[in-house]
Biopython code that builds the backbone (N, CA, C, O; Angstrom):
import numpy as np
from Bio.PDB.StructureBuilder import StructureBuilder

atoms = [
    (1, "MET", "N", (15.014, 0.415, 2.410)),
    (1, "MET", "CA", (13.741, 0.099, 1.631)),
    (1, "MET", "C", (13.845, -1.180, 1.114)),
    (1, "MET", "O", (14.859, -1.666, 0.612)),
    (2, "ASN", "N", (12.613, -1.787, 1.272)),
    (2, "ASN", "CA", (12.317, -3.132, 0.742)),
    (2, "ASN", "C", (11.316, -3.010, -0.550)),
    (2, "ASN", "O", (10.289, -2.333, -0.599)),
    (3, "TYR", "N", (11.956, -3.966, -1.751)),
    (3, "TYR", "CA", (11.008, -3.633, -2.818)),
    (3, "TYR", "C", (10.523, -5.177, -3.071)),
    (3, "TYR", "O", (11.343, -6.078, -2.898)),
    (4, "PHE", "N", (9.441, -5.418, -3.403)),
    (4, "PHE", "CA", (8.793, -6.626, -3.682)),
    (4, "PHE", "C", (8.057, -6.486, -4.910)),
    (4, "PHE", "O", (7.403, -5.474, -5.163)),
    (5, "LYS", "N", (8.158, -7.581, -5.762)),
    (5, "LYS", "CA", (7.262, -7.795, -7.050)),
    (5, "LYS", "C", (6.106, -8.383, -6.768)),
    (5, "LYS", "O", (6.031, -9.318, -5.971)),
    (6, "ILE", "N", (5.075, -7.877, -7.412)),
    (6, "ILE", "CA", (3.705, -8.694, -7.370)),
    (6, "ILE", "C", (3.402, -9.680, -8.532)),
    (6, "ILE", "O", (3.109, -9.281, -9.659)),
    (7, "ILE", "N", (3.478, -10.813, -8.237)),
    (7, "ILE", "CA", (3.383, -11.943, -9.320)),
    (7, "ILE", "C", (1.868, -12.302, -9.130)),
    (7, "ILE", "O", (1.400, -12.398, -7.996)),
    (8, "TYR", "N", (1.037, -12.517, -10.356)),
    (8, "TYR", "CA", (-0.157, -13.248, -10.262)),
    (8, "TYR", "C", (-0.240, -14.003, -11.268)),
    (8, "TYR", "O", (0.108, -13.492, -12.333)),
    (9, "GLN", "N", (-0.674, -15.313, -11.290)),
    (9, "GLN", "CA", (-0.552, -16.229, -12.397)),
    (9, "GLN", "C", (0.749, -16.278, -12.965)),
    (9, "GLN", "O", (0.848, -16.508, -14.170)),
    (10, "GLU", "N", (1.743, -16.098, -12.281)),
    (10, "GLU", "CA", (3.111, -16.178, -13.110)),
    (10, "GLU", "C", (3.395, -15.022, -13.983)),
    (10, "GLU", "O", (4.274, -14.990, -14.844)),
    (11, "GLU", "N", (2.585, -14.095, -13.687)),
    (11, "GLU", "CA", (2.829, -12.874, -14.615)),
    (11, "GLU", "C", (3.291, -11.569, -13.348)),
    (11, "GLU", "O", (2.783, -11.460, -12.232)),
    (12, "LEU", "N", (4.248, -10.800, -13.868)),
    (12, "LEU", "CA", (4.558, -9.490, -13.071)),
    (12, "LEU", "C", (3.512, -8.613, -13.326)),
    (12, "LEU", "O", (3.336, -8.171, -14.461)),
    (13, "VAL", "N", (2.768, -8.302, -12.349)),
    (13, "VAL", "CA", (1.531, -7.243, -12.660)),
    (13, "VAL", "C", (1.865, -5.857, -11.508)),
    (13, "VAL", "O", (1.003, -4.978, -11.486)),
    (14, "GLY", "N", (2.820, -5.727, -10.792)),
    (14, "GLY", "CA", (3.038, -4.675, -10.214)),
    (14, "GLY", "C", (4.270, -4.737, -9.053)),
    (14, "GLY", "O", (5.154, -5.592, -9.116)),
    (15, "GLY", "N", (4.216, -3.858, -8.134)),
    (15, "GLY", "CA", (5.247, -3.806, -7.344)),
    (15, "GLY", "C", (4.953, -3.066, -5.913)),
    (15, "GLY", "O", (3.896, -2.436, -5.865)),
    (16, "VAL", "N", (5.604, -3.073, -4.987)),
    (16, "VAL", "CA", (5.503, -2.441, -3.807)),
    (16, "VAL", "C", (6.855, -2.105, -3.061)),
    (16, "VAL", "O", (7.752, -2.936, -2.917)),
    (17, "ILE", "N", (6.907, -0.886, -2.631)),
    (17, "ILE", "CA", (8.172, -0.399, -2.017)),
    (17, "ILE", "C", (7.817, -0.177, -0.614)),
    (17, "ILE", "O", (6.772, 0.456, -0.465)),
    (18, "VAL", "N", (8.513, -0.592, 0.604)),
    (18, "VAL", "CA", (7.970, -0.589, 1.949)),
    (18, "VAL", "C", (9.292, 0.124, 2.448)),
    (18, "VAL", "O", (10.279, -0.113, 1.751)),
    (19, "THR", "N", (9.463, 0.881, 3.437)),
    (19, "THR", "CA", (10.332, 1.463, 4.350)),
    (19, "THR", "C", (9.948, 1.211, 5.677)),
    (19, "THR", "O", (8.842, 1.497, 6.135)),
    (20, "LEU", "N", (11.077, 0.552, 6.436)),
    (20, "LEU", "CA", (10.897, 0.477, 7.953)),
    (20, "LEU", "C", (11.468, 1.471, 8.661)),
    (20, "LEU", "O", (12.638, 1.640, 8.319)),
    (21, "GLU", "N", (11.030, 2.335, 9.679)),
    (21, "GLU", "CA", (11.491, 3.353, 10.258)),
    (21, "GLU", "C", (11.600, 2.861, 11.847)),
    (21, "GLU", "O", (10.747, 3.164, 12.682)),
    (22, "GLY", "N", (12.679, 2.127, 12.114)),
    (22, "GLY", "CA", (12.434, 1.382, 13.631)),
    (22, "GLY", "C", (11.918, 0.021, 13.307)),
    (22, "GLY", "O", (11.794, -0.530, 12.213)),
    (23, "LYS", "N", (11.646, -0.390, 14.512)),
    (23, "LYS", "CA", (10.877, -1.823, 14.419)),
    (23, "LYS", "C", (9.323, -1.761, 14.453)),
    (23, "LYS", "O", (8.572, -2.689, 14.154)),
    (24, "ARG", "N", (8.947, -0.462, 14.882)),
    (24, "ARG", "CA", (7.407, -0.529, 14.979)),
    (24, "ARG", "C", (6.638, 0.389, 13.988)),
    (24, "ARG", "O", (5.418, 0.514, 14.099)),
    (25, "HIS", "N", (7.337, 1.029, 13.026)),
    (25, "HIS", "CA", (6.903, 2.154, 12.302)),
    (25, "HIS", "C", (7.159, 1.691, 10.836)),
    (25, "HIS", "O", (8.317, 1.413, 10.525)),
    (26, "GLY", "N", (6.176, 1.589, 9.926)),
    (26, "GLY", "CA", (6.434, 1.120, 8.571)),
    (26, "GLY", "C", (5.706, 2.197, 7.581)),
    (26, "GLY", "O", (4.737, 2.864, 7.946)),
    (27, "ARG", "N", (6.197, 2.271, 6.495)),
    (27, "ARG", "CA", (5.746, 3.255, 5.323)),
    (27, "ARG", "C", (5.548, 2.450, 3.997)),
    (27, "ARG", "O", (6.468, 1.774, 3.535)),
    (28, "VAL", "N", (4.320, 2.539, 3.397)),
    (28, "VAL", "CA", (4.044, 1.942, 2.025)),
    (28, "VAL", "C", (4.305, 3.107, 1.358)),
    (28, "VAL", "O", (3.511, 4.043, 1.445)),
    (29, "ASP", "N", (5.600, 3.209, 0.509)),
    (29, "ASP", "CA", (6.120, 4.418, -0.174)),
    (29, "ASP", "C", (5.373, 4.293, -1.699)),
    (29, "ASP", "O", (5.049, 5.299, -2.331)),
    (30, "ARG", "N", (5.185, 3.130, -2.117)),
    (30, "ARG", "CA", (4.420, 2.981, -3.492)),
    (30, "ARG", "C", (4.028, 1.664, -3.432)),
    (30, "ARG", "O", (4.781, 0.754, -3.085)),
    (31, "ILE", "N", (2.671, 1.503, -3.817)),
    (31, "ILE", "CA", (2.139, 0.159, -4.353)),
    (31, "ILE", "C", (1.362, 0.539, -5.816)),
    (31, "ILE", "O", (0.642, 1.485, -6.133)),
    (32, "PHE", "N", (1.865, -0.681, -6.571)),
    (32, "PHE", "CA", (1.210, -0.293, -8.169)),
    (32, "PHE", "C", (0.542, -1.767, -8.384)),
    (32, "PHE", "O", (0.968, -2.768, -7.808)),
    (33, "VAL", "N", (-0.409, -1.767, -9.166)),
    (33, "VAL", "CA", (-0.801, -2.874, -9.984)),
    (33, "VAL", "C", (-1.156, -2.558, -11.349)),
    (33, "VAL", "O", (-1.874, -1.585, -11.579)),
    (34, "ASP", "N", (-0.707, -3.307, -12.287)),
    (34, "ASP", "CA", (-1.335, -2.996, -13.663)),
    (34, "ASP", "C", (-2.686, -2.711, -13.866)),
    (34, "ASP", "O", (-3.527, -3.553, -13.552)),
    (35, "PRO", "N", (-2.999, -1.672, -14.334)),
    (35, "PRO", "CA", (-4.481, -1.536, -14.732)),
    (35, "PRO", "C", (-5.383, -2.776, -15.021)),
    (35, "PRO", "O", (-6.472, -3.051, -14.518)),
    (36, "ASN", "N", (-4.595, -3.517, -16.038)),
    (36, "ASN", "CA", (-5.385, -4.736, -16.599)),
    (36, "ASN", "C", (-5.672, -5.755, -15.472)),
    (36, "ASN", "O", (-6.455, -6.670, -15.727)),
    (37, "TYR", "N", (-5.112, -5.678, -14.259)),
    (37, "TYR", "CA", (-5.082, -6.722, -13.376)),
    (37, "TYR", "C", (-5.808, -5.787, -11.943)),
    (37, "TYR", "O", (-5.611, -6.185, -10.795)),
    (38, "GLN", "N", (-6.362, -4.951, -12.141)),
    (38, "GLN", "CA", (-7.021, -4.206, -11.014)),
    (38, "GLN", "C", (-8.219, -4.776, -10.845)),
    (38, "GLN", "O", (-8.753, -5.352, -11.793)),
    (39, "GLY", "N", (-8.901, -4.689, -9.442)),
    (39, "GLY", "CA", (-10.244, -5.432, -9.319)),
    (39, "GLY", "C", (-10.102, -6.742, -8.988)),
    (39, "GLY", "O", (-11.125, -7.423, -8.915)),
    (40, "LYS", "N", (-9.115, -7.203, -8.787)),
    (40, "LYS", "CA", (-8.944, -8.744, -8.778)),
    (40, "LYS", "C", (-8.456, -9.129, -7.154)),
    (40, "LYS", "O", (-8.205, -10.274, -6.777)),
    (41, "GLY", "N", (-8.402, -8.188, -6.501)),
    (41, "GLY", "CA", (-7.950, -8.363, -5.097)),
    (41, "GLY", "C", (-6.458, -8.523, -4.888)),
    (41, "GLY", "O", (-5.962, -8.995, -3.865)),
    (42, "ILE", "N", (-5.786, -8.091, -5.941)),
    (42, "ILE", "CA", (-4.198, -8.244, -5.786)),
    (42, "ILE", "C", (-3.539, -7.310, -4.760)),
    (42, "ILE", "O", (-2.616, -7.625, -4.009)),
    (43, "GLY", "N", (-4.186, -6.036, -4.844)),
    (43, "GLY", "CA", (-3.630, -4.766, -4.064)),
    (43, "GLY", "C", (-4.108, -5.238, -2.590)),
    (43, "GLY", "O", (-3.341, -5.004, -1.656)),
    (44, "SER", "N", (-5.229, -5.832, -2.357)),
    (44, "SER", "CA", (-5.500, -6.162, -0.819)),
    (44, "SER", "C", (-4.764, -7.272, -0.410)),
    (44, "SER", "O", (-4.407, -7.292, 0.768)),
    (45, "THR", "N", (-4.494, -8.108, -1.066)),
    (45, "THR", "CA", (-3.712, -9.257, -0.804)),
    (45, "THR", "C", (-2.525, -8.881, -0.410)),
    (45, "THR", "O", (-2.110, -9.263, 0.684)),
    (46, "THR", "N", (-1.693, -7.991, -1.304)),
    (46, "THR", "CA", (-0.437, -7.386, -1.328)),
    (46, "THR", "C", (-0.306, -6.684, 0.199)),
    (46, "THR", "O", (0.676, -6.801, 0.932)),
    (47, "ILE", "N", (-1.465, -5.969, 0.485)),
    (47, "ILE", "CA", (-1.109, -5.005, 1.745)),
    (47, "ILE", "C", (-1.294, -6.340, 2.953)),
    (47, "ILE", "O", (-0.526, -6.265, 3.912)),
    (48, "ARG", "N", (-1.957, -7.144, 2.932)),
    (48, "ARG", "CA", (-2.065, -8.107, 3.988)),
    (48, "ARG", "C", (-0.771, -8.916, 3.979)),
    (48, "ARG", "O", (-0.228, -9.208, 5.045)),
    (49, "LEU", "N", (-0.323, -9.241, 2.936)),
    (49, "LEU", "CA", (1.028, -9.905, 3.100)),
    (49, "LEU", "C", (2.160, -8.958, 3.534)),
    (49, "LEU", "O", (3.087, -9.413, 4.204)),
    (50, "ILE", "N", (2.136, -8.019, 3.280)),
    (50, "ILE", "CA", (3.188, -6.789, 3.799)),
    (50, "ILE", "C", (2.967, -6.774, 5.172)),
    (50, "ILE", "O", (3.977, -6.936, 5.856)),
    (51, "GLU", "N", (1.780, -6.603, 5.827)),
    (51, "GLU", "CA", (1.323, -6.670, 7.220)),
    (51, "GLU", "C", (1.798, -7.907, 7.799)),
    (51, "GLU", "O", (2.382, -7.849, 8.881)),
    (52, "GLU", "N", (1.618, -9.070, 7.197)),
    (52, "GLU", "CA", (1.960, -10.221, 7.700)),
    (52, "GLU", "C", (3.647, -10.435, 7.732)),
    (52, "GLU", "O", (4.154, -11.078, 8.651)),
    (53, "LYS", "N", (4.356, -9.925, 6.801)),
    (53, "LYS", "CA", (5.937, -10.024, 6.614)),
    (53, "LYS", "C", (6.456, -9.218, 7.751)),
    (53, "LYS", "O", (7.438, -9.596, 8.389)),
    (54, "PHE", "N", (5.660, -7.841, 8.086)),
    (54, "PHE", "CA", (6.254, -7.236, 9.171)),
    (54, "PHE", "C", (5.456, -7.060, 10.320)),
    (54, "PHE", "O", (4.951, -5.959, 10.540)),
    (55, "PRO", "N", (5.246, -8.216, 11.237)),
    (55, "PRO", "CA", (4.283, -8.044, 12.378)),
    (55, "PRO", "C", (4.726, -7.347, 13.478)),
    (55, "PRO", "O", (3.904, -7.171, 14.378)),
    (56, "LYS", "N", (6.041, -6.832, 13.634)),
    (56, "LYS", "CA", (6.327, -6.055, 14.721)),
    (56, "LYS", "C", (5.711, -4.492, 14.466)),
    (56, "LYS", "O", (5.418, -3.778, 15.425)),
    (57, "VAL", "N", (5.555, -4.060, 13.096)),
    (57, "VAL", "CA", (5.111, -2.733, 12.791)),
    (57, "VAL", "C", (3.625, -2.690, 13.536)),
    (57, "VAL", "O", (2.804, -3.607, 13.522)),
    (58, "ILE", "N", (3.499, -1.581, 14.100)),
    (58, "ILE", "CA", (2.121, -1.323, 14.651)),
    (58, "ILE", "C", (1.504, -0.085, 14.202)),
    (58, "ILE", "O", (0.369, 0.272, 14.519)),
    (59, "MET", "N", (2.429, 0.650, 13.335)),
    (59, "MET", "CA", (1.830, 1.903, 12.715)),
    (59, "MET", "C", (2.479, 1.863, 11.348)),
    (59, "MET", "O", (3.684, 1.831, 11.102)),
    (60, "TRP", "N", (1.294, 1.871, 10.368)),
    (60, "TRP", "CA", (1.630, 1.935, 8.949)),
    (60, "TRP", "C", (1.308, 3.386, 8.364)),
    (60, "TRP", "O", (0.301, 4.004, 8.711)),
    (61, "GLU", "N", (2.154, 3.837, 7.534)),
    (61, "GLU", "CA", (1.825, 5.154, 7.043)),
    (61, "GLU", "C", (1.794, 5.053, 5.473)),
    (61, "GLU", "O", (2.589, 4.306, 4.903)),
    (62, "LEU", "N", (0.873, 5.807, 4.768)),
    (62, "LEU", "CA", (0.346, 5.522, 3.559)),
    (62, "LEU", "C", (0.336, 7.050, 2.853)),
    (62, "LEU", "O", (-0.106, 7.839, 3.689)),
    (63, "GLU", "N", (0.586, 7.553, 1.924)),
    (63, "GLU", "CA", (0.431, 8.643, 1.336)),
    (63, "GLU", "C", (0.136, 8.676, -0.019)),
    (63, "GLU", "O", (0.814, 8.031, -0.819)),
    (64, "THR", "N", (-1.109, 9.583, -0.471)),
    (64, "THR", "CA", (-1.469, 9.380, -1.759)),
    (64, "THR", "C", (-1.879, 10.792, -2.209)),
    (64, "THR", "O", (-2.199, 11.616, -1.352)),
    (65, "SER", "N", (-1.883, 11.084, -3.416)),
    (65, "SER", "CA", (-2.445, 12.519, -3.941)),
    (65, "SER", "C", (-3.642, 12.654, -3.583)),
    (65, "SER", "O", (-4.337, 11.732, -3.156)),
    (66, "HIS", "N", (-3.998, 13.812, -3.723)),
    (66, "HIS", "CA", (-5.464, 14.503, -3.371)),
    (66, "HIS", "C", (-6.181, 14.021, -4.587)),
    (66, "HIS", "O", (-7.332, 13.657, -4.347)),
    (67, "ARG", "N", (-5.848, 13.936, -5.675)),
    (67, "ARG", "CA", (-6.562, 13.566, -6.773)),
    (67, "ARG", "C", (-6.723, 12.148, -7.210)),
    (67, "ARG", "O", (-7.324, 11.766, -8.214)),
    (68, "GLN", "N", (-6.035, 11.336, -6.217)),
    (68, "GLN", "CA", (-6.455, 9.686, -6.538)),
    (68, "GLN", "C", (-7.403, 9.146, -5.641)),
    (68, "GLN", "O", (-7.018, 8.301, -4.832)),
    (69, "LEU", "N", (-8.624, 9.518, -5.661)),
    (69, "LEU", "CA", (-9.729, 9.083, -4.918)),
    (69, "LEU", "C", (-9.893, 7.573, -4.700)),
    (69, "LEU", "O", (-10.254, 7.001, -3.672)),
    (70, "ASN", "N", (-9.548, 7.046, -5.894)),
    (70, "ASN", "CA", (-9.561, 5.433, -5.827)),
    (70, "ASN", "C", (-8.623, 4.965, -4.832)),
    (70, "ASN", "O", (-8.996, 4.029, -4.124)),
    (71, "ASN", "N", (-7.354, 5.501, -4.637)),
    (71, "ASN", "CA", (-6.650, 4.941, -3.640)),
    (71, "ASN", "C", (-7.160, 5.191, -2.224)),
    (71, "ASN", "O", (-6.959, 4.445, -1.266)),
    (72, "HIS", "N", (-7.909, 6.444, -2.211)),
    (72, "HIS", "CA", (-8.351, 6.848, -0.709)),
    (72, "HIS", "C", (-9.449, 5.673, -0.347)),
    (72, "HIS", "O", (-9.376, 5.161, 0.770)),
    (73, "ALA", "N", (-10.365, 5.280, -1.179)),
    (73, "ALA", "CA", (-11.365, 4.329, -0.804)),
    (73, "ALA", "C", (-10.549, 2.887, -0.757)),
    (73, "ALA", "O", (-10.961, 2.059, 0.056)),
    (74, "PHE", "N", (-9.526, 2.578, -1.504)),
    (74, "PHE", "CA", (-8.553, 1.227, -1.219)),
    (74, "PHE", "C", (-8.327, 1.338, 0.126)),
    (74, "PHE", "O", (-8.799, 0.472, 0.862)),
    (75, "TYR", "N", (-7.604, 2.373, 0.648)),
    (75, "TYR", "CA", (-6.942, 2.124, 1.883)),
    (75, "TYR", "C", (-7.726, 2.325, 2.898)),
    (75, "TYR", "O", (-7.416, 1.865, 3.997)),
    (76, "GLU", "N", (-8.900, 3.058, 2.715)),
    (76, "GLU", "CA", (-10.049, 2.804, 3.863)),
    (76, "GLU", "C", (-10.731, 1.560, 3.897)),
    (76, "GLU", "O", (-11.257, 1.176, 4.941)),
    (77, "LYS", "N", (-10.776, 0.821, 2.735)),
    (77, "LYS", "CA", (-11.524, -0.692, 2.797)),
    (77, "LYS", "C", (-10.590, -1.488, 3.555)),
    (77, "LYS", "O", (-11.025, -2.313, 4.359)),
    (78, "MET", "N", (-9.193, -1.307, 3.362)),
    (78, "MET", "CA", (-8.030, -2.112, 4.313)),
    (78, "MET", "C", (-7.936, -1.691, 5.540)),
    (78, "MET", "O", (-6.993, -2.093, 6.222)),
    (79, "GLY", "N", (-9.010, -0.681, 6.146)),
    (79, "GLY", "CA", (-8.802, -0.445, 7.476)),
    (79, "GLY", "C", (-8.043, 0.717, 8.031)),
    (79, "GLY", "O", (-7.998, 0.960, 9.237)),
    (80, "TYR", "N", (-7.406, 1.473, 7.045)),
    (80, "TYR", "CA", (-6.511, 2.864, 7.279)),
    (80, "TYR", "C", (-7.357, 3.787, 7.463)),
    (80, "TYR", "O", (-8.460, 3.784, 6.916)),
    (81, "LYS", "N", (-6.883, 4.852, 8.394)),
    (81, "LYS", "CA", (-7.731, 5.923, 8.522)),
    (81, "LYS", "C", (-6.956, 7.176, 8.267)),
    (81, "LYS", "O", (-5.804, 7.280, 8.689)),
    (82, "LYS", "N", (-7.546, 8.140, 7.588)),
    (82, "LYS", "CA", (-6.827, 9.610, 7.154)),
    (82, "LYS", "C", (-6.553, 10.347, 8.304)),
    (82, "LYS", "O", (-7.448, 10.705, 9.071)),
    (83, "ILE", "N", (-5.307, 10.612, 8.482)),
    (83, "ILE", "CA", (-4.827, 11.500, 9.773)),
    (83, "ILE", "C", (-4.309, 12.854, 9.394)),
    (83, "ILE", "O", (-3.920, 13.642, 10.256)),
    (84, "PHE", "N", (-4.298, 13.184, 7.882)),
    (84, "PHE", "CA", (-3.756, 14.216, 7.616)),
    (84, "PHE", "C", (-4.281, 14.546, 6.178)),
    (84, "PHE", "O", (-4.354, 13.629, 5.359)),
    (85, "GLU", "N", (-4.638, 15.782, 5.851)),
    (85, "GLU", "CA", (-4.942, 16.175, 4.550)),
    (85, "GLU", "C", (-4.419, 17.583, 4.301)),
    (85, "GLU", "O", (-4.559, 18.476, 5.136)),
    (86, "SER", "N", (-3.879, 17.739, 3.256)),
    (86, "SER", "CA", (-3.553, 19.064, 2.707)),
    (86, "SER", "C", (-3.950, 19.375, 1.403)),
    (86, "SER", "O", (-4.617, 18.453, 0.932)),
    (87, "GLU", "N", (-3.803, 20.294, 0.655)),
    (87, "GLU", "CA", (-4.367, 20.655, -0.786)),
    (87, "GLU", "C", (-3.745, 19.395, -1.904)),
    (87, "GLU", "O", (-4.343, 18.990, -2.900)),
    (88, "ASP", "N", (-2.562, 18.992, -1.477)),
    (88, "ASP", "CA", (-1.768, 18.003, -2.410)),
    (88, "ASP", "C", (-1.886, 16.424, -2.084)),
    (88, "ASP", "O", (-1.832, 15.543, -2.942)),
    (89, "GLU", "N", (-2.056, 16.217, -0.694)),
    (89, "GLU", "CA", (-1.916, 14.703, -0.324)),
    (89, "GLU", "C", (-2.748, 14.480, 0.918)),
    (89, "GLU", "O", (-3.113, 15.352, 1.706)),
    (90, "PHE", "N", (-2.995, 13.173, 0.977)),
    (90, "PHE", "CA", (-3.701, 12.677, 2.044)),
    (90, "PHE", "C", (-2.814, 11.699, 2.794)),
    (90, "PHE", "O", (-2.039, 11.070, 2.074)),
    (91, "CYS", "N", (-2.773, 11.445, 4.094)),
    (91, "CYS", "CA", (-1.765, 10.630, 4.715)),
    (91, "CYS", "C", (-2.662, 9.808, 5.654)),
    (91, "CYS", "O", (-2.166, 8.958, 6.393)),
]
sb = StructureBuilder()
sb.init_structure("model")
sb.init_model(0)
sb.init_chain("A")
sb.init_seg("    ")
for serial, (resi, resn, name, xyz) in enumerate(atoms, 1):
    if name == "N":
        sb.init_residue(resn, " ", resi, " ")
    sb.init_atom(name, np.array(xyz, "f"), 0.0, 1.0, " ", f" {name:<3s}", serial, name[0])
structure = sb.get_structure()
């Protein structure tokens, strides 16, 4: 697992946990941005930086709760597509 702090204007505002499964598959286990800092492009920038940091990864996996509709819109905006849906989660 790789743990990263998200720093914005010298403030710790969130974090991201990334797991690599081999060289070509990665998973964003958790990404979080302080609600006071959301809507500033921090999450989008973080996802782009993670993708740039691990350029050999060709498939990224993200999971979120069925109840977190804002997360679904965020991931779709970033170009990710839903491939699995259950009563509890989206992937």
